[in-house]
C-alpha positions, 0 to 999 in steps of 0.5 A: 628575695634573691639568695646568694651563697658566700663561701670563705676558704682558708686562703689568705684574703678572708676579708673579701668574704667577710666584706661581701657578707657585710655589704650584703647585710644592707640589701633588703632583697638579698639573703646570704647563705654562708659556708665557712671552712675550718681553715678559713676560721684559722686564717681569719684569726690571723687576718681580721679583728673579728671572732669566728662567731662574729664572722658566722653571724654576718650571714642570714643562713650559715651552713656547716662545711661538712653538711652535704645534705644542706639546702644549697647542695640541691639544684632545686634550691634556687640561688643567684649563684655563689661567690667563693672569696677567697678561693684556695687552690684546694677549693679550685681543684675540687670545683674544677674536678667536681670532687664534692667531698664538702659543701663548698665544692658541692654547692659550687658544682650544683650552681655550675650544673644549674648554669648559675654564676660561680665567681672564684676570687682565687688567692694564690701567686705565683701560679704553676702550670697545674694551677693554670690548668685547674683555672682553665677546667673550672672556666670550661665548667662555667666558673668565673676566675676573678683574682682580687687584683686591685684597680688603681684607676679608682685611686684607693687610699686604704686597704678597705678601698681596695677590698671594697672595690674588688668585692663590689666588682665581684658582686656586679657579676651577680647584678648586685650593684653597690654605690661603693664601686668606682667605675671607669670614667662614669662621672666624666662628661661625654 
């Protein structure tokens, strides 16, 4: 059983984390461990048509945002890594600076120290020099910065198409390949 941590922060774009949890429910050999910040639930109330309980119920295991002693806070708890979707600038700052005051940042820090994949769907624009410096530091620490920028070669027709493609590409980084991802020229004859 592969384990993956899905963290949802308060940045706009809660649907990315929600969709990741939804898509992973259908994969029998993947166990999801979710951490959802209080701010994420406030944002979700504005952005998605799901209750907080419905969102929490998508994960195989739910960890309290404040529980620094949760299983995912230890390097001995093996995971494939962590997807932070969306990733707020506050969370990016915590990860870049190893400021482990809550479980999302602590779990990301543990994944990085264990050389596990950490993918940050950073949701902020425009960026100032401080944001760019934080992205640089997080990358130096081993994180992958992946702003949810849509790929238009897939010819998306709906917002769901854009969300699915972005989340599918993020999960590719964990070697979780979903048939919903439209790949560049994959169907063309050579």
